[in-house]
C-alpha positions as CSV (number, residue, x, y, z in Angstrom):
1,M,0.0,0.0,0.0
2,S,1.4,3.4,-1.0
3,L,1.9,6.0,1.7
4,P,0.0,9.3,1.7
5,S,1.8,12.2,0.0
6,F,1.9,14.2,3.2
7,L,4.6,11.9,4.8
8,P,7.1,12.3,6.4
9,L,5.1,14.4,8.9
10,L,6.5,16.6,11.7
11,I,4.3,17.4,14.7
12,T,5.2,20.2,17.1
13,G,3.5,20.8,20.4
14,V,3.4,17.2,21.4
15,T,3.2,18.1,25.1
16,G,-0.3,19.6,24.5
17,V,-3.5,17.6,24.3
18,P,-4.1,17.9,20.5
19,G,-0.5,17.4,19.6
20,Y,-0.1,14.4,21.8
21,S,-3.3,12.8,20.4
22,A,-2.3,13.5,16.8
23,F,1.1,12.0,17.4
24,Q,-0.3,8.8,18.9
25,Y,-2.8,8.5,16.0
26,F,-0.4,9.2,13.1
27,H,2.5,7.3,14.6
28,A,0.4,4.2,15.1
29,K,-0.9,4.4,11.6
30,Y,2.3,5.4,9.8
31,P,5.3,4.2,12.0
32,N,8.7,5.4,11.0
33,H,7.1,8.2,9.0
34,V,6.0,10.5,11.8
35,T,8.3,12.6,14.1
36,A,7.3,14.8,17.1
37,I,9.6,17.3,18.8
38,R,9.3,18.0,22.5
39,P,11.1,20.5,24.7
40,V,14.5,19.2,25.9
41,R,13.6,19.8,29.5
42,Y,10.5,17.6,29.2
43,W,12.4,14.3,29.7
44,P,9.4,12.2,30.9
45,L,8.0,12.2,27.4
46,R,10.0,9.8,25.4
47,G,9.6,7.0,22.9
48,E,10.0,6.1,19.3
49,G,9.4,9.0,17.0
50,I,9.8,11.6,19.8
51,I,12.8,13.8,19.5
52,P,14.1,16.3,22.3
53,L,14.4,19.5,20.4
54,D,13.3,23.0,21.5
55,I,11.2,24.9,19.0
56,E,13.6,27.9,19.7
57,D,16.5,25.9,18.3
58,R,16.6,27.2,14.7
59,K,19.8,25.3,13.9
60,G,18.4,22.1,15.3
61,L,15.2,22.5,13.3
62,A,17.2,23.1,10.1
63,E,19.3,20.0,10.7
64,L,16.1,17.9,11.4
65,M,14.5,19.1,8.2
66,K,17.6,18.3,6.2
67,K,17.7,14.7,7.7
68,K,14.0,14.0,7.6
69,R,12.8,16.0,4.5
70,F,9.3,16.5,5.9
71,R,6.5,16.9,3.4
72,S,4.1,18.3,6.0
73,V,4.1,20.0,9.4
74,L,1.3,20.1,12.0
75,H,2.3,23.0,14.1
76,G,0.7,23.0,17.6
77,A,3.5,24.4,19.7
78,G,2.8,27.3,22.0
79,S,1.6,28.1,25.5
80,C,-2.1,28.4,26.5
81,A,-1.2,29.1,30.1
82,L,-3.4,32.2,30.4
83,K,-1.8,33.7,33.6
84,S,1.8,33.0,32.6
85,C,1.2,34.7,29.2
86,E,-0.5,37.6,30.9
87,M,2.4,38.1,33.3
88,N,5.1,37.8,30.7
89,A,4.2,39.2,27.3
90,V,7.7,38.5,26.0
91,L,7.5,34.9,26.9
92,A,4.0,34.7,25.3
93,Y,5.3,36.2,22.1
94,R,8.3,33.9,22.0
95,V,6.3,30.7,22.5
96,N,3.3,31.6,20.4
97,V,4.7,33.8,17.6
98,Q,8.4,33.2,17.3
99,S,7.8,29.5,17.2
100,V,5.8,30.0,14.0
101,L,8.5,32.1,12.5
102,N,11.1,29.3,13.3
103,V,8.9,26.7,11.7
104,L,8.5,28.9,8.5
105,E,12.3,29.4,8.5
106,M,12.7,25.6,8.8
107,I,10.4,25.1,5.8
108,G,12.3,27.6,3.8
109,G,11.8,27.0,0.1
110,H,10.7,23.3,0.5
111,E,7.3,22.3,-0.7
112,V,5.6,21.5,2.6
113,R,2.0,21.1,3.6
114,L,1.5,23.3,6.8
115,V,-1.4,23.0,9.2
116,H,-1.3,25.6,12.1
117,L,-3.4,25.4,15.2
118,S,-4.8,28.6,16.7
119,T,-7.5,29.1,19.3
120,D,-11.1,30.3,19.8
121,L,-9.7,32.8,22.4
122,V,-8.8,35.2,19.6
123,F,-12.4,36.3,20.2
124,P,-13.6,38.2,23.3
125,G,-17.0,36.5,23.6
126,K,-20.5,37.7,22.8
127,P,-23.9,36.8,24.2
128,E,-24.9,34.6,21.3
129,G,-21.5,33.2,20.5
130,L,-21.2,31.3,17.1
131,Y,-18.4,33.2,15.7
132,T,-17.7,32.8,12.0
133,E,-14.3,33.1,10.3
134,E,-15.3,36.5,8.9
135,D,-15.8,38.0,12.4
136,P,-13.0,40.4,13.5
137,V,-10.8,39.1,16.3
138,S,-10.4,41.1,19.5
139,P,-8.8,38.9,22.2
140,V,-9.0,39.9,25.8
141,T,-5.8,37.9,26.9
142,M,-2.1,38.1,26.0
143,Y,-2.4,34.5,24.9
144,G,-5.2,35.3,22.5
145,K,-3.4,38.4,21.2
146,T,-0.2,36.5,20.5
147,M,-2.2,33.7,18.8
148,A,-3.9,36.3,16.6
149,I,-0.5,37.7,15.6
150,A,0.6,34.1,14.7
151,E,-2.4,33.7,12.5
152,E,-1.5,36.9,10.6
153,V,2.1,35.7,10.2
154,V,1.0,32.5,8.7
155,L,-1.6,34.1,6.4
156,L,1.0,36.6,5.1
157,R,4.0,34.4,4.8
158,Y,2.6,31.0,4.0
159,P,-0.8,31.5,2.3
160,S,-1.2,27.9,1.3
161,A,-1.4,26.9,5.0
162,A,-4.6,25.7,6.8
163,I,-5.2,27.4,10.1
164,F,-7.6,25.9,12.6
165,R,-9.0,27.9,15.5
166,I,-9.7,25.1,17.9
167,S,-11.8,25.1,21.0
168,L,-11.3,22.6,23.9
169,P,-9.7,19.3,22.9
170,M,-11.1,16.6,25.1
171,G,-8.4,14.0,25.4
172,V,-5.5,12.7,27.6
173,S,-2.7,15.1,28.5
174,V,0.9,14.0,28.9
175,N,1.4,15.3,32.4
176,G,-2.1,14.3,33.8
177,H,-3.2,17.8,34.8
178,A,-3.2,19.8,31.6
179,G,-6.2,20.1,29.3
180,A,-9.8,20.6,30.3
181,I,-10.7,17.1,31.6
182,D,-7.4,16.4,33.3
183,W,-7.2,19.7,35.2
184,I,-10.7,19.1,36.6
185,L,-9.8,15.5,37.5
186,S,-6.6,16.6,39.2
187,R,-8.8,18.5,41.6
188,F,-11.5,16.0,42.2
189,K,-9.1,13.1,42.6
190,K,-7.5,14.8,45.6
191,N,-10.9,15.9,47.0
192,N,-10.0,19.5,46.2
193,P,-12.7,21.9,44.9
194,A,-12.7,23.2,41.3
195,T,-14.2,26.6,40.6
196,L,-15.4,27.0,37.0
197,Y,-17.3,29.8,35.1
198,F,-21.0,29.8,34.3
199,D,-20.4,32.3,31.5
200,E,-17.4,31.1,29.6
201,V,-18.8,28.9,26.8
202,R,-16.8,26.7,24.5
203,S,-17.2,24.2,21.6
204,P,-15.4,21.1,23.0
205,F,-14.6,18.2,20.7
206,Y,-13.3,14.7,20.8
207,C,-9.6,14.2,19.8
208,E,-10.7,11.3,17.6
209,D,-12.6,13.7,15.4
210,F,-9.7,16.2,15.5
211,N,-7.2,13.5,14.3
212,R,-9.4,12.5,11.4
213,I,-9.8,16.2,10.4
214,M,-6.1,16.7,10.5
215,E,-5.5,13.6,8.3
216,L,-8.1,14.8,5.7
217,T,-6.5,18.3,5.7
218,L,-3.0,17.2,5.4
219,G,-4.1,15.2,2.3
220,N,-5.9,18.0,0.6
221,E,-5.3,21.7,-0.4
222,I,-7.8,23.7,1.7
223,K,-6.2,26.9,2.9
224,G,-7.1,29.9,5.2
225,I,-8.8,29.9,8.5
226,Y,-11.3,27.4,9.7
227,H,-13.2,26.9,13.0
228,L,-12.9,23.5,14.6
229,G,-15.3,22.8,17.4
230,S,-18.2,20.4,17.8
231,H,-21.9,21.1,17.6
232,R,-22.6,21.0,21.4
233,H,-21.7,24.1,23.3
234,L,-21.0,24.0,27.0
235,S,-19.9,26.4,29.7
236,L,-16.8,25.5,31.7
237,Y,-19.1,24.9,34.7
238,Q,-21.1,22.4,32.7
239,I,-18.0,20.6,31.6
240,G,-17.1,20.4,35.3
241,Q,-20.5,18.9,36.0
242,I,-20.0,16.2,33.4
243,V,-16.6,15.2,34.7
244,N,-17.8,15.2,38.3
245,K,-20.9,13.2,37.7
246,V,-19.7,10.7,35.1
247,G,-16.6,10.0,37.2
248,G,-18.6,9.6,40.4
249,Y,-16.9,12.3,42.4
250,I,-18.3,14.3,45.3
251,P,-20.8,16.8,43.9
252,H,-19.9,19.6,46.4
253,L,-16.3,19.7,45.1
254,L,-17.6,21.6,42.0
255,K,-18.0,25.3,42.5
256,G,-19.4,27.9,40.0
257,C,-19.1,31.6,39.6
258,M,-19.4,34.4,37.0
259,R,-16.2,35.6,35.3
260,K,-16.5,39.1,36.9
261,E,-16.4,37.5,40.4
262,A,-13.0,35.8,39.8
263,G,-10.9,39.0,39.6
264,P,-9.1,40.6,36.7
265,M,-6.2,38.2,36.4
266,P,-6.1,36.5,34.1
267,P,-8.9,38.1,32.0
268,R,-11.5,35.6,30.8
269,A,-13.4,35.5,27.5
270,G,-17.2,34.9,27.5
271,N,-19.2,32.9,24.9
272,V,-16.6,32.1,22.2
273,T,-18.5,29.2,20.6
274,M,-17.8,29.0,16.9
275,S,-19.7,28.0,13.8
276,N,-18.1,25.0,12.1
277,R,-20.1,25.2,8.8
278,K,-17.2,26.5,6.7
279,L,-15.1,23.5,7.7
280,I,-17.8,21.0,7.1
281,H,-18.4,22.5,3.6
282,A,-14.7,22.4,2.9
283,L,-14.3,18.8,3.9
284,G,-17.6,17.7,2.1
285,A,-18.7,15.9,5.2
286,D,-19.5,16.5,8.8
287,P,-16.7,15.0,10.9
288,F,-18.1,16.0,14.4
289,R,-19.7,14.0,17.1
290,K,-21.0,15.9,20.0
291,W,-19.1,16.0,23.2
292,P,-20.2,14.3,25.4
293,Y,-21.6,11.7,23.0
294,L,-24.2,10.3,25.4
295,E,-27.3,12.5,26.0
296,D,-27.4,11.1,29.6
297,H,-24.2,13.0,30.2
298,V,-25.5,16.4,29.2
299,P,-26.4,18.7,32.2
300,D,-29.9,20.2,32.3
301,G,-29.4,22.5,35.3
302,K,-26.9,23.8,37.9
303,D,-27.6,20.9,40.3
304,W,-27.7,18.2,37.6
305,H,-24.4,16.6,38.9
306,H,-26.0,16.0,42.3
307,H,-28.5,13.6,41.0
308,R,-27.3,10.1,40.4
309,P,-30.0,7.9,38.8
310,S,-29.8,4.2,39.2
311,H,-29.7,3.5,35.4
312,M,-26.4,5.4,35.1
313,V,-22.8,4.2,35.9
314,F,-20.7,6.7,37.9
315,H,-17.0,5.6,38.0
316,S,-13.6,7.1,37.0
317,E,-13.4,4.5,34.3
318,Q,-16.3,6.1,32.6
319,I,-14.2,9.1,32.1
320,H,-11.9,7.1,29.8
321,T,-14.6,5.2,28.0
322,C,-17.0,8.1,27.4
323,L,-15.3,11.5,27.8
324,Y,-11.7,10.9,26.5
325,R,-13.0,8.9,23.6
326,I,-16.3,8.2,21.8
327,P,-18.0,5.2,23.5
328,I,-17.1,2.1,21.5
329,A,-20.7,0.7,21.7
330,C,-21.9,3.8,19.9
C-alpha cells in the first residue's frame, strides 16, 4: 500500500492535548514516518518518533529538516497558560509567535503542507457566540493576542497553509493535569474543589474527530482559517458537572461563579463558541460527534451533577470510555 503524499510528517506541540493525540494517531498508523519534537527539559515524554528539540532551536530545526525531509508539518507548539502569558508578554510572544517564525524558516523553500493550530480565544466572547471566520478578532488575553498575531504571520508568509481555530480538545494530557478534563480531574481526585465559570462557553470536541480532520486536511489543499469545534456548546461549569458526575466524584467539590467574580487576572473570554459550517463544507462531510456523546451525560441544570439515577454508571473508568473517547458501543 502506498503512503500518503503528506509523509514524512512533523508534529510540534506534542506536550499539548491535541499534539499528543495527533502524534499517537499518526505514529500508530504510519510508523517510521512521523516525528514529534518536544522541549528538551520535558524528559518524561520519550519513545519512538519523539525527539528532544526545543522549538527555539533554529539550527536544530534546520538539521532535522535536512535529515527527515518533511512533506508536512502540523504545528501546535505554544503556551495556552493564560496567567503565565498575561504576566510575561515577552514569553507569550516567544512561544506563540516566534515558534511560528522558526517553523517557517525551517520550511524555507521546500514544498511542505503546513497546518497551524490557533484558538477560539482570539475572540472576546459575545452573548450569542457562534463566531464565524469572517468575524473580527479582539482577544482579551495576551495568549489570544499572540495567537492572533501568529495567524497573521502564517496568512502573510505561507498563504497555502490551513489554520484551525480550535476550542477545547477533550483527550488525555501528557502530564495528567493539563487540558480541560485532566485539570478538573486533578482537583476531584484529591478531593479539592474546582471553581469553573458559568459564563465562559466553548465548543469542546473529541480528539478522535480532530485527528481525522487533521489527516483529511494534510491530504488536501484547503487553505485559510477554519473553525474547529463540535456542535454541542458548553460552559466550563457544565464541563465540570459532566466530569464530576460521570466520574462519580463528590458533587460539592464543584463550585461555580461568573467571570467578573473571579478577579481581573487573568482576563476571561465569554461565549466564544464557533460556527463550524465553513469547515464542514470544505471537507464535504460532517466529521463531528457531540461531546459528550451520550445524551445522559448532558447537564440540564446547575444541580444536575448532584442527581445520580440508578440506570447510570458513575465511576472514574467512565471518564476514559465516554469522555476521553467516543463510546465504543456507539
